[in-house]
N, C-alpha and C positions, 0 to 999 in steps of 0.2 A: 122693592129695595134689595132683596136677596139676589134677584136676577142682575140688577145693576152692579152690585158688589162683585159678583162672579165675572161679569164682563170686564170691569175695571181691573180686577186682578189678573185676568188673562192678558190684557194689554200690557201690564207691567212686566209680565214674564217673557214677552216676545223678544225684547232686546237681549235678555239674559240667554235665551235659547240660541239666538243668532250669534252671539259672542262665543258661546260654547262650541258651536259648529265651526266658527272661524278659527278657534284656538286649536282644533284638531289638526292632525297631519294631513296635508293635501298632497296626493300623489302627483309627482312631476311627470308630465307627458312629454317625451322628446319627439319632436316632429322632424322627420328626415326630409332634407331639402331635395327637390327633384334634380335629377342629373342634368348637366349642361348639354344642350342639344349639340349633336355632331355637325360640324360645318364643313363646307367645301374648302375653306381656307386651312382648316386644321388638316384635312386630308392631303392637300398639296404640301403643307409643311412637313408632314410625316414622309411623304415621298422624297422631299429634298434631303431628309435626314438619313433615311435607311433603305430606300428602294435599291435592290441589287443592280438593276439595269442602269440606273443613273450613276451609281457608284462605279460600275464597270466602265461606263462612258468617261467618268472622271479619270480613270486610269490611262486614258489616251494622253493626258497631259504628261504623265510619267514617261510614256513611250516617246512623246515629242522631245522631252528633255534628253532622253537616251539618244535620239537621232542627232541632236545638236552635239552631244559629247562625241558621238561616233564621227561626225564630220570634222569636229575640231581635232580629232586624233591625227588627221593628215598633216597638221601643223605642229605636232608635238616635237620638241627637240630630241635628238638622239645622241647619246654618248658613244663614241666609236674609239676602240683601241685596236690598232692595226700594227702588226710586226711582220717585216719582210726581210729576208736574207738572200744573198747571192754569193755562191762560191765559184771562183774562176782563177785562171792563171793568166796574168797580164801578157798579152802577145808582144807588147813593146819591151818588156823586161821579164823574160821567163825565169830569170835567176831569183826573182823575189819569191817564187813558189806560189802555192795556193793561197789566195786571199779570200777573206770572209768580210763582206761589207753589207750593211743594211741600215734599217732604222726602226724606231718604235714611235708611232703617232698616237696621241691622245687628243681627240677632236670632238667638239660639239657641233652637230649639224642641225639646221632648221630650215623649213620652207615657210615663206611669207605668203599670206593670202593674195598679194599682188602678183605673185608668180616667180619672184626671184628667190634663189637659195643662197645660203651663206654658211660658212664653217669657220671655226676659230679654235686654236689649240696650240700645242707645242710638239716638237719632234726631237727625239733623242737619237743621235747618230750612233751606229754600231760599226766599229772598225775604223779604218783609215779613210774617212769620207770627207770631202770638202763641202763646205756650206757657203755659197756665194751671197745669199740674201738673208737678211733678218736674223742673223745669228746672235746668240747671247751666251752668257756663262763662259765656259772654257772653249768656246768656238766649236763645240760638238753638239750644241743645242740650237734649235731654230724655232722661231715663231711661225706658226702655220696659219695662213689665212686663205680662204677660197670663196668663190662666188659664181653663180650662174644667173644671167640676166636675159630674159627674152625681150627683144626690142620690138617685135611686131605681134606675132601670134602668141597668146598666153600672157601678155602684159595686162594687168588689171582684170582680165577675164580669162579664166582657166577652169578646167573641170573640177578641181578641188574647191575653189571658191564658189563655183556654181552649186556644188553639193551642199556647202555650208549655207548658202542663201536659201536653198530649198528646205533644209532642215529647220531654219529659223521660221519658215512659214508653217511648220508642223504644229507649232503652239497655237496660232489662231485657228488652224484647221481643227485641232482637238477641241478648242472652245466652241467652234461651230457645231461639232458633232455632239457635244454635251448639250448645247442649246437646242438642237434638233430633237434629241432624245427627251429633254425636259418638256418641250412643247407637245410632243406626241403623247407622252405619259400623262401630262396634265389634262389634255383633251380627252383621252380615253378614260381617265379617272373621273372627270366631270360627268361624262355621259353615263358611266356606270353608277356614279353617286346618285344621280337623279332617277335612274332606273330603280335603284334600291329604295329610295324615298317613295317613288310611285308605287312600288310593290307593297310597301308597308301600308300606305294609304288605302290601296285596293283591298288588302286583307282586312283592314279596319272596317271598310264599307261592307264587306261580306259578313263579318262578325255581327255587325249591327243588324244586317238583314236576317241572319239566323235567329237572333234574339226576338225580333219582331214576329217572325214566323212561329217560333215556339210559343210566344204569348198568345198569338191568334189561335193556335191549335188548342190551347187550354180554354180560351174563350168560347170557341165553336163547340168544343166537347161539352162544356157546361150548358150551352144553349140547346144542344142536341138532347142532352138528358132531360132538359125541361120541356122538350117537344117543340121548341121554337124553330128549329131548322132540321133539314133532313140529315140522315146518317151519312149520306154520300158527301156532304159538306165536310164532315170530320175526316173522311178519307182524303178528300182534296187538300185539306189543311195539313194533314200528316205527310202526304206526298211532297208538298212544297217545303216542309221542314227538311226532309232528306235531300231534296234537290239542292237547297241552299247550303246544306252542310257539305255536300259534294263539291260545290263551287268554292266554298271556303277552304276545303282541303287543297284544291288545286291552287288557290291563291297563296296558301301557306307554302306550298312547294315552290311557287314562283319566287316568293320572298327568300326562301332558303337558297334557291339557285342564285339570285342576285347577290345574296350575302357572300357566297363562295367566290363569285366573280370579283366582288369588291375587295375581298380579303387579299387578292393578289396585288393590291396597291397599298396594303397596310402591312408593313414588315416590322417585326421586333425580334431581336436576337437571332437574325438570320432566317426567320420563318414567318409565313403569312399569318395574320391574326384576324379573327372574325369580328366585324364591326358590331358594336353593342346595339341590341334591338331597342333598349329603353332610351337610347339617345337619338332616335330618329327625329329629325327636325320637321317643322312645318314648312310649307312653301313660303319664301319671303315675299315681301311686297313687290309689286310690279315696278320695274324701273322705267324711266323715261327714255325715249329714243334719242340717240345722238343727233346733233344738228348737222346740217350740210357742211358747215365749216369744220366741225369735229371729224366728220367722216373723211373729208379731204386731207386734213392733217394726219389722220390715222393711216390713210393710204400712202402718203408720202413717207411717213416714218416706217411703215411696213416694207416699202420697197427698198429701204436701206438696212432695216433691222432683221428681217426674216432670215433664218439660217440658210434657206435655199439660195437666196440672192448672194449672201456673203460667201457661200461656198464657191459660186461661179467667180467671184472676184479673186479669191485665193488661187483658184485654178488658172485664172488669167495671169496673175503675177508669176506663177511657176512657169507658165508658157513663155512669158517675157524673158525669163532667165535662160530658158532653152534656146529661144530665138537669138538672144545676144551671143550666147556661146557658139551657136551655129554660124552666125555672121563672122565671128572672130576667127573661126576655123577656115574661112575663105582667104585670110591673109597668109602671105608667105611666112615661113619660119626663119627668123633672123635672130640668132642666139650668140651672146658673148659669154665666154667662160674664162676664168682665171683660177688656177689651182696648183698646189705643190706637185712637183714632178714625182711620179711613182714608178716609172719604167725601170727595170733592173740595170740597163746600161747607164742610167744616170748616176748610179752609185759610184762609178769610176770617174765620170766627167764632173760630177758635183751634184749635191742635193739642192736643186734650184726650183724655179717656177716655170709653168707653161701658161701661155695665153693663146686664145683662139677665138675666131668668129666664124659662124657657119650660116650659110644661106641655103634654104631648102624650099623649092617652089614646085608644088604639084602641077602637072600639066593640064589635067582634065577637071579636077575639083568636083567630080561627080558625087562623092560622098558628102562633102560639105554643102553643095548645092541641094542635094536631097534632104539634108537635115533642115536647111533653111525653108525649103518648100513645105516640108512637113509641119514645122512650127507655124508658118504663116497660115496654112490650112486650119490648124488647131485654133489659132487666134480668131479666124472668121467663124468657126463653129461656136466658140465661146461667146462671141458678140451676139449671135443669133439666140443662143441659149439664155443669155442674160435678158434679152428683150422678152423672150417667152416667159421667164420667171417673173419679171416685173408685171407683165400683163396677167399672169396667173394670180399674183398677189391681189391685183385689183378685182379680178373676178371672184376670188375667195371672199373678199370683204363684201362685195355686192351680194354674193350668195348668202352670206351670214345675215346681212340686213334683211334680205327677202325672207329668210327663215324666221327671223324675229317678228317681222310684220305679219306673216301668215299665222304664226303661233299666237300672236295677240288676238287676231281676228277669230281664230279657232276658240280661244279661251272665252271671248265675249259671247260667241254663239252658243258654245256648250253651257255657259253659265245661264243664259236666257232659257235654253231648253230645259235645264235642270229646274229652274224656277217654275216654269209652266208645268213640268211633270209633277212637281210637289203639289201644285194647286190641284191638278187632276186627281192625284192620289188622295189628297185630303177630302175632295168632294166624293170620290168613290167610297172612301171609308165612312163618310157620313151616311151615304145611301145604304151601305151595308148595316150600319147601326140601326137604321129605321126599318130595315127589312126589305129595301127596294133593290138590293144587289146580292150577288153571290160571292163566295170565296174565290172562285175562278177569276172574276173581274178584278177583285181587290188584288189578287196575286199578280195579274197582268199589269195593273197600274204600278205596283211596287217594283216589279221587274224593270219597268220602263224608267222609274226613278233611279234604281240602282245602276242601270246601264248609263243613264245621263250623268250620274255622279262619277262613274268610272271614266267617262269621256272627259269630264272636267279635270280629273287627276292626270289623265294622259296628256291633255292639252297643256297643263301647267308644266309637266315634265319636259315636253317638247320645247316649250318656251325657254326654260332655263338651260336646256341643252343648246338651243340656238344662241343664247348669250355666251355660253362657253365657246361655241364655234367662232363667234365674233372675236373673242379674246385671242383665240389661236390665230385667226386670220390676220390680225394686226400685229402679231408677234409680241403680245404683252407678256408672255411667259418665257421668252427667249433668254432672259437674264436671271441668274440665280440671286436671291437676296443675300445681303452680307450676313445677316443674323436670322436663322430660322425662327418662326413664330413659336413661342412656348405657350402651351395650353394647359390650364388647370382642369382636371377631369371632374372634380367635385367642388 
């Protein structure tokens, strides 16, 4: 009965003890979330925002706008104020003595892109001058109008307008240069990104190999002290530890080297930044191959969107402008001009207008014919260059597809080799545990597994670099996004 009473009392006390434990202060453990893996999209977004080469290429647009302003300067109006005086003694009436006659013109002159020039203003006569045309006020003021009109050569097509048309093509040319720089930067960044990821994975493989070797060294040392294995086995195990540590040091150096290379694509505040090691991502899932229809559509788009093809198109447009100007120079010069009289002798006869038409015909036209021939030859060269670029785009796409296919096959074979190497390693380890093998053979099997795992990492890196090459080949990175991608780092 006493025993039953004690047991019953203990059971009654258990809830009280549990409640007292729950009533005490429980320490709050804050668990830190893992960092967000660094992605290729984030890398490309940071290149768009801050890479100096891309920003420097963007300055080409500013240069292009400057070229347009410079070309438009040829058509800027000019305000002219001209004063001319003439002192003379009239031969018809010398008794009048020395006379001073002249004028002061205030005129605005401008050149139109079509080739004709115009001027408008007023003239104030000085002295006793007669004004036969367009006088106003007290008959000593005159409305001044003038113009120059090319009727053949220079009408609609002239050097000033040609320069303006060339400068207008500087804007698309600058955009093409930006697109080309962006394409090349994104491809180089993608290659370096996967080299960095592969180096981190290779270092992880070597670190795990060092841990395994260190554990085996302790195991073999204990068995040697117990007399189960020879002392030479301990030496063999220790030598393997140092060997794997040396390989791990080389792998760490490779990772640091790839880090420094990748930092040249990561810029903040005008300086490259080292990518965070704790944000190294895993290799993503394998993607499906594009269909034949997709590949054909990508090729057609690439032949029109790739910067190399667009650059040839812009050069062809510039050459068309030069060819049209050269053909226009083959025409004879027929110019009509009307302007106020400015010769000094007109001061006596009257401040009137002069009209004239001039025909100028070069006899040989060798300069103009040479310009036409040069522009036609340039046009033929650009046609052949465009064909070459289009075929090059097709070859680049096919080459990228081939790289993807071979990388996939390489990944499959390397994965199978790794699976078999792990089976062999596991069997050799079992034999070692039962005393049928030595440390040397176990180390050889583990080295084979490490080498196979390293080949899998390399194959995966080559696969994703091939995917990046395909994106470059189809011109997927030629256009900048309207809004850069924002990334939360934590």
